[in-house]
Residue, then its C-alpha position, 0 to 999 in steps of 0.5 A: m894830176i888834180k887827183v894826185l896833188k889833192l887839189q879838188k878843194a882848191v878847184f871847188l873854192i874857185i868854182l864857189g868864187i865864180v858862183g859868188l861873182i854871178a850872185f853879186k851881179i844878180m844882186e847888183a842888178d836888183k839893187i840889193e845893198s848887201a851885194i858888196y859882202v857877197l863880192k868880198f866873200s867871193g874875192i876871198l874864195l878866189l884868192v884862197g883857191s888860187v894860193w891853194l893851187l900854187y902851194p904844191i908848185m912853190f914847195a915842191k921837193k927837188v929830186n935832181e937837177e931836172e925833176v921835181q917831186l910834187d907829192s912827197d907823201k905818195h912817192e918815195e925819193i927817186i935818185d938816178p945812180l948815173t947822175t949822182d956824184q958818188p965816189 
């Protein structure tokens, strides 16, 4: 699913954010003053990554009442002829 939705970049950003949090804890233990900037950058990475993960879900294309098409670039629109209202 991650490959189809092209969410590798979002997962990569979240992993970088977690690595940044670990770096902050190490820098905080050594009493380095610039650790707060690492924490802020890590928070930004986590926020951007999480929004990037939710983006395809929030803007998914509705196929019919029960199905949602997440990746509109790769898949053609599927319409079930039994459920459509045609005269």
